[in-house]
N, C-alpha and C positions, 0 to 999 in steps of 0.2 A: 208640240210634244217631242219633236224630234229636231236634231241639230243637222246641219249640211256639212259636207266635207270641206277642208280648207281650201281645197282646189276649186271648187264651184265658188268660194267667197273670192277667190284671188281673181277668177275671171272678171268678177264686178268691181275690181279694187284695181284695175290696170290703168297704167298712167295714160294720158290723153293721147300721147303718140301711138298707143298700141290699142286703142279702144276700138276705133274703127275697124282694125283688121280682126278684132275677136269678136265683133258682134254677132256674126252668124253662129259661132260656137255657144256664145251666151244664150242665144235663143234656143238652139238645139237642146240645150241642157234644161229649158224650162224655167232659166233665171231671168231676173228682172234687170234691164239695163237701166233702170233708173235709180237703182241704190247709190250710184256715185253719179252726179249730173255730168254727162258728156260735155266736154268743153272747159268744164271749171277748173280753177287752179288750185283747189283744195290739196292740201298735201296728204289727206286722208286717202286719195285715190289709190296709193299704193301703201298700205299699211305695213306690209313685209311680216305679218303675224304669222308664227308657227303655230297653226292650229291642227287638229281641234284642241280644245283646252280640256284636259283630263281630271277627273277627281281623283283622290288617292285613298288608301285603305284608311281604316279607322286610326284614330290617335291614341285609343286606349283609355285608361282609367282617368287620367286629367282631363280629357275630352276638351282639348283646345285650351284650356285654362293658361293663360301665360305666354301663348305661342304668339310672338311679336310680328308686327306688320312694320312699314315704312316709319321712319322717325318723323315724329310731329314735327320737328323744326327743319325738315327739308324745305328747300326753296321750290315751292309749286307755282310761283307767280305765273308761269307760262302755261302749264298743264292744268290748273285749277278749273273745275267744272262749277262748283258752288264753294262758298266759304262755311265752314262748321263753326259758326258762333255759338251754338247751343250744344248743350249735353242732355243725353238720353234721360238722365235722373232729374233734370231740373224740375223744380216746382214752384220756386219762390221767385225767380228772375222776373224782371219785366215782362220779357217774352213769354215765358211760362204762364204768368198770371194773366195774360191778356186772353179775350175771347177769341175763338178760333172756329174751324170750319164745322165743328160737331160738338163744341163744349163752350160752356159760358166762361165769362170773366172769374178769376179765382176760384178755378175748378178744383184746385188742390191734386191734380192728376199730374203725372210725369209723362214724357212724350210717348213712351211705349203704350201707355194706357190710352192716349190721345189718338194713336194709331188705330187701337181697337176700336175705339167710338166711332172714328171715321169710317172704317169698313162697315160697322154694323149700320150706321145712319144711312147709306146710300139705298135710296128707293128702287122697287122692283118695277120693271117695264118690259113691254114686249120687245122681243128681240128683232133686228132687221130681217131675219130669216122668217119669222112669224110663227113658227111652231114650237117654241119655247120662250120662257123669260129670260131676261138679263137685268143689269141694274143701271142706274144713272149715276155717272160719276160726278162728283161735286168737287169744286176748286176753292181756293182761298179768295178769289176775286169775284164770288157770286156766279160764276159760270157754272151751268149743269149741261152736260152731254151725255149722249148714250155711251156705254163702255166700248173700248176700243177693240177691234176685229184682231185677236192674238191667239198665238197657240198657248198651250197651259203653262209652262213655266214662265213664258213671256209675261203673262197676266200676273202672275205673283211677282216677279221683278218690276214690272212697270209700277205696280201700287206702291210697293216699298221704296222705290228711288224716287217716285213722284212725291211722296209725303217728305222724304228726308230732305231732298232739295227744296221743298216749299218753306220749310221750317229750319233750314240751316243746320241740319243734324249731321254728324258724321257717319259715313256709310263706305263699306267696300265689299266686294266679293273677290274671292282668291281662287287660283287653280295653277296649275303647271302646263305649259306649252308642250308641244311635240317634242322640243329639243330639252325638256326637263327643267326649263327656267320657270320659277314662281313668278306669277304676275298678280298684280292688285289694280282692281279697275273700281273707282270709287270716287269721291267728292274731289279728291285731289287729280282726277285724270286716270289715265292707263299708264300703270309705272311697274317697275321691278323694285326692289328693294332700295334700289339707290338713285334710278333715273327714268327718264320716260322710256316707255316700252316701244321698241322698234320706231315705225314712223306714224304712230298713232298721233291724232291731233294735239295741237297746242291750244287747248280750248279758249282759255282766256285771251288769247291773241286773235284767235281766227273769227270768234263768234260774240254776238252781243248779248248783255244781259240788262233787261229793263225791268229788274225787279224793283229798282227804286221808284218807278212811276207811282204817282199817288192815284187814288180813285178819281179826282177832279181832272188829272192829266189823262186820264185813260177816258174819260168821258168826252174830254175836249178833243184829243187827238186820235181817238180809236186804238183798237188792239194793235200794237205792232206785229209785222209779219217779216219772217225770213223766208225769202223766195229759194234760197238753197235748201232749207230744211224742208220746206213744202214739196220740193221735187224729189225726196228721197222716200225710199220703200224698204221693206223686209225680204229677204231672199226665202223661197221663190216668190214670184209675183201672184200672191194670192192674199194680200192685205188691203184690198180694195175698201174704201170705207166711203161709200156715196153719199152715206148721211151727213158728213163734213161738208161736202161739195163735190159735184161731178168730178170723177177722176182722182178722187183723194186717194193716198196712201198713208202709210203710218207717219212719215214726216208731217205732213198737213195736220193729222191729228195733234201730234205733239206740238206743233206750232200754235195752235188753238188753245192748249192748256198749260203753256209754260211762257211766263214772260221771260224767264232765263233760257234763252235760245241754246246755250250750251248744253243744256239738260237734254233737248230733244236730240242734238246730234250724238251725245253720249249714248242715249237710249239706243239708236239705230246700231251702234256699235256692241253694245252690252248684249242686246237681244239676239244679234247674229252669231255671237260666240259663246254665250253660255247658255245652259239648258238644265232640265230636271237632274242630270247626273251631278252638276255642280251644286244644285240645292239640296241633294242628298248628302253632300259632302259636310263632315263634321266641322270642318273650318268656316262654313258659312250659316249653318243652322245647328240647332242641337236636338236630340230627342227628348220626347215631351211625355210625361205621365199623362193617361187618359183623361183623369178628372180635373186636369190642370187646364183644359183647352179654352181659347179666346178667339173670337174673330181676328182675322189676320195671320193666324197661324196656317201652316201648309200641310197637307196630307199628300203623300208620295206613294205612288204605286210603283214598284221595281220588279220585274219578273226576268231581268238576265243583267249580266255585270256591266254592259256598256250599251249606249246607243239609247233604245227606246224605254220610255217611262211615262208617267202621268202624274200631274201635279194640280191639286186642287186647293183653292183657298177657303177657309172657313168663314163664311158670311155672316152667320147669324147662330148666337147660342141662347138658349133659353132654359131656365131651371124648371123642371116639372116636379110633380108630387113623389114623395119617397125617395128624395134624392137623385132622381133620374134627370137626364137631359135630352133636349133636343137640339141637335146641330144640322144646319143647313150648308151646302157647299156650292160654289161656283167654280167653272173651269171653262178655259179656251180649249182648242183642239188643233191638230194638223191634219188637213189643210185648215187654214186659221178660220176661226169663227169669234163672234162675241162670246163672252162668258156665259155659259148655261147655268140657270139657277136651278139646283136641286132641291126638291122638299125634303122633309126630315126623312122619310121612308127611303127614298133614293139615295140620300146621303148616307143612312146607316149602312146600305149596301156596300159603299165604300170603305167605310170605315171598319167594317168586320171582314174585308176580303183579305185572303192570305198574301195577295201581292203587297200589302202594306207592311210587310215584315212578319208575317204570322207563322204557322206551322207549315211544314212541308218543303218542297224542293222543286225547282223547276225540271225540265227535260235533261238539261245538262247535269244535274245533280247538285245545282247550286242551292242552298238553303235560304228561304226568302228572308228569314231574319238577319242575313249577313250581306244583303244587296242594297240596303240603305233606305228602304222604304219606309212608311209609318208616319206618325203624326210629328211634326217639326214645329220649331219656333225660331223665326229670324234671331240671329246673334246681333248684338248692338255694339257699334264700335265706340270704344273709348280710349282716352289717353292714359295708358298703363305705363308708369316709369318713363316718359318722354316718347313712347311708341303708341302708333294706332294699333289696337288690338281687338279682334272681333271676340268678344265674350257674351255674357249675359247680364240681365237686370239683376241688382241683389235679391228682390223678391222672387225670383226665379230659381234660386240656388237649390230649393227643395223640390223643384219641379223637374228637374232634368235627369235623364237616364244615360249613362256612360254608352258610347257607341260600340262596346264590346261586350255589355251586359246583354248577351243575346237571349237568356231566359226571360228577362223582363221585357225584352223588344217583342219578342215572339208572343208573349200572353196578352199584348194590347188588343188585337182584333177581338179576342173571345172577352176581354174585359170591356170593350165597347158594345159587344152584343148584350150585356146585363146593363151598362151605364145608359146607354140610349133608349132603354125602355122597350116595353113589348108593344107589337104593331098587330093589329087584328088581321086574322089571316086574309079576308076579303079585301082589305086595303094593301096588303103586301102583294096578293095577286095582281091586283090590279097596278101596283107600282112596277112590278116585275114586267108586266105585259107592256107598259109604258117604255120602259127602258128598250125592251125589244123592238119596239117601233121606232124608237129614237136612233138605234144604231141602224136599222133599215133607212131611215130617212137620210141618215149621213152617207150611207153606201149609196143611194139614189143620186148623191151629188158627187162622190168620190168612190167610185166602185172598186178601187184597189186596196181601200182602207183596211189593213189587217187588225188595227186596234178597235174598228168597229166591229168586224166580224168575232173577235174574240169577246168583246162586250157583250155583244148578242149571245154568245153561246154560254159566257158565265151566266148570264141572266136565265137562260133555259134551264141550266143546270140546277140553279137555285128554284126555279119554278117547278121542276120535276120533283125534287124533294118537298117543297110545300104542298104540292097538289097530292102527293102520294099520302103525307102525314095528315093533313087536314082537310082533304076533300076526297081520298081513297081513289084517286085517278092514276093509272099506270102512265108510263113514259110513252106509250103508244096512243094512249087516250089524250093526253096532252098533245102531241103532235098533231092529231087529226083535229083538235080544236083550235090550235094556235099557230100551227106552222104555217108559212108561205112559201111558195115557189122561190122567192129571193132568197131564202136562207140556203136554198141547196145551190143554186147558181153562185153564191158568195160565200162557199164553205170556209170554215176556219183554217188557216194554214199555219204551218210552222214558221215563225218569223225569220229564224237563223237559217232556214234551207229554203226560204222562198224569196226570190227576187221581186215578186209583186209587191211585197211588203215594203220596199224603198220606193215606190212610186207614189208621189203625192200630187201628181198633175192630172190625173184622169178626170172626166167630167161628166155631167148629167147626160150629155148627147152619146157618151160611150156606154153608159148606164142602158140607154134605151136600146142601142144596137146589141148590147148583150141579152137584153130581154126579148127583144124580137127575135132574134136568133133561136133561143131557147123556145118561144112559143112557136116557132116554124117547124119545131120537131115534133110538136105535139098532133097527133092526127087521131084515127079512129082508137089506136091503142096508146097507151100512156108511153112516154120515153123519160128516162131519168135524166134531169138537166144537165148540161155540160157546165162544169165549174169554169169561172173565169179565174184562170191562173197561167203561168207560164208552162207551155209544153213545147219539147223539142226546141228549147231556147227562147221562145216567143210567143205570140199570141195569132199566129197566122189565119187561124180559123175564123176569128171574130173580125179581124182586118179584111179578111176577102169578103165576108158578109157585107161588111160595111160598104165596100166596093160595089158589091152585087145591088145593093139597095141605093145606090146614089149618094152614099155618106162618107165616100173615102176621105173628104176633107175634114170631117168630124172625129175621125180616128187619131189619136196621138201615138207615136211610137213610145215604147218604154224609155224612161230617163231615170239616171240616179239622182233622185231628189233629196237623198240624204245618204249619210255613209253606209256603204252596202256591201260588206264582206263576202255575202252571198250573190254578188251580180253575175257570176259566172255558171251559175247552177243551169241545167237544161231544163228540168223538170221539178217545178214547185211541190213540196211535201204537204199533203193534207194532214190535220191532225185526225186523230181516231174520233169517230163521231158517234153520239149516243142516240141519234135519232132515228125513226122509223122511215124507211126510204119513201121518196116522194110519191112514187105510185101508188103506194097503201094508202098515204094520207089523201092524195087528191081524189083517189076513187072512193074514199070513204066520205067526201064532202068537207075537207079540213078547212083551215083558216084562210085559205087564199082566195075564196069565192068573193064576188063583189056583186052589188045590184046596180051598178052604173049603167047607164044605158047610153049608148053612144049617138052619134048625130048622123045626118042625112048624107054628109059629104064622104062618110067611112066607105071603104077603107083608104084613108090617106095618111098613113102611118110612117111614109118615108119619102125622100124628094122624088123618087121614081114615080110614087102614086099621088103626087101631088093634085089637089083639086084646082082646077082652073077658075079664077075669078077676075072679074071687071070691076071699075069704080062703082061703089055701092055700099049697103049695109047689109049684112048678113047675121041674122039673129038664131038663137036657139041652138047654138054649136055647144059642144061638151068636150072637156077633156077628161077621161077617166083615169084612175090610179094607174101610174105608169105608162100612160098612152102619151103620143104626141101627134100633133096635126100639121100637116104641111099643105101650103096653097102657093100656086104659080101665078103669077101677074106680069103681063108683058106691057111695057110703055114705049111711047114713041119720043119721049123727051120730057122736060120739066122735072118737077119734084114729085115723087111718090112717098105718100104716108099712110102707114097703116096703124091702127088702134084697135086694142083689144079692151073692151070693158067688161068688167065681172065683179062679183061680190068678194071681197078678199077674205071676209069672215067665213066663207064656204072654202075656199082655198086660195091660195096666191099662185097666179099664172106669170110666166115670163115669156120674152119674145125674142127672136132673132131673125135678121134679114140677111140674105145670101144671094150673092150674084155668081152663078157658076158653084165654084168651090170656095169662093172668097167670103168671108164674113163682113157684111158691110156695115151693120149697126145692130147693136142689143139692147134690150131693155130689160132691167131685172129689179124693178123697185118693189116696195111691198104695200102699196097702195091698191085702189080698185081700177087702176087704169095702167096699161103698157103702151108704148108707141114707139115705132121704128120710121125711119125715113130714108131716102136715097135721092140722088139728082143724076138724070141722065137716062138715054134711051136704054132699053134692054129688058132681058127675062130676068125677073126676081123671085126668089122662094122664100115665103114667110113661114117660119117655124114657130108653134105656139105648144108650150108645154108646162107641166105642173111642176112647181119648186118642190123639190124632196118628195116627188110622188104625188102632190096634191091634184085634187080633182075639183072641177067647177064647171058651171055654165056660163058661156061668154057670147058677146056679140063682136063681130070683126067689122070694122068700117075702113074701106080702102078708099083713099082720096089722090086723085092726079090733077095737076095744074100746071 
């Protein structure tokens, strides 16, 4: 969802000579040193890019028609990523008439329609996280693999670039760098209007393209692999994709789905520098009328001029009775996740949000309609008078809205309210409660997330209105029924006035520390929760509690994980709250209660209170929601292995093994078993916890040899 500052990217693009000296700073920033493989001779280690890439203002009535890009006749033999042999309008060429990834031979479809068919065709599946659904990516070579773990705009760009490269279609994204130079990143590489941009790679010279391999060759020789690509990841280090292979990151995923390895290397660069702001730019997408939506279109939420935003891809569109539609969305997030598949009710909530260019303004007085949000369609790149030009398909000419036609732009959310049909109140209530719990789940993994806090409160505001209108419940009654203590600990913050909102590297262990601290405040009389936010410039209260409870190593200091103009604020600013105070909710038996019964080893919720174990099997253990269990094991040598077994359909548990303050091993799969191990004498601490607040019974087996 958010982009990193150029300074952070440059730390990771340093030359080999300076990489070692800067590694400590790299880790301190929470960045990943594997984005450029240490010791490699790639020219891309120092791109020299002047970031970040900005979007510009609207282009007006013409809406980009006729705004030219690079000359088609430019010599791009060195920078080329893939060859644009086909045209988006083609229907009758041999390539267009062939059967493809989601269409039959002689389909009569142009390539943009085929893109829609591909997006629609990919099947639903459980995500790696376990508490939501994602989709299975399909490729032209018959490979099927779970969708990659990306942030929201990255997911949209990955899908479009993948399709364009597989079917040799022209494509580019454009922006201006911080020096004001216009850049074009596309099938021809990373270029200005006339030359290679800075020190970006000569893709055709540096990387291999195996696209000419036949099915028989692939069967005989196996899938070709690019070790340099497999070593790459996205900044920051949160794109782990162990479902590809242990330790895999984005580069390994791209290596698995592209025979043309240049595309994978290109994606690492594009996804690091382009974001939702650039997708909102009319030079890359255009505003779409609500009744024209198709799979593959993008919906953008924009609530301020720069930085933060949210991008969702339309996955499914179906016609209903009386001219109504159902549309379903998928989206990644930051920190990165596999795209979450929203049902029709949850999706409608996004389509009708003011953040998608609707009525009203943000706290700075900026009208939402002028921030670039709303339903968009990808521009198609065509050869227009000898220049590559981002324009639209001929069939879309009646479907676009000028980017300065603010009256029609701001009308779209209310139009979607009618177009997407009526939802029974009971279903809408359950959907809103589900959205609230989804935001809580995200905060249990990434407690600094301001977007999750905002999504939760936006859902509560809609729940207040629905419950008052349809169920005659007041706000206080809604809070007593549905509020949890987490909502108060992670109160909604003003993004532009709160440094917490720039901090993407917080963890589930930090969530537990924050929760335990607030639980410790509760005694015979209720105490209002302490909000997790910056106070007096930092987070000393929570950090001190982590030290007091033996979890100092689990607390991470604040880092500027994205561009942060508010980095120097001393005290974060909470948004005005509409809720009933926690002590009124909790004393009324509100929504935070749980029937979970803990096990006999309690209290062992911190390293300092860890239960002592020896080799053997321990059953009837229990993780309750938001709980953690700690166990201490001392060995005299050999190998220690600790295994937790449980029913993942009840709840997904994870494990960590520590030696002192050092994390020795982790296990975060999605099956019915987690296992950690270490070699050597010493005292080890085992941490067992629920993913995203999950609860489940489990058995712990300790083995030494």
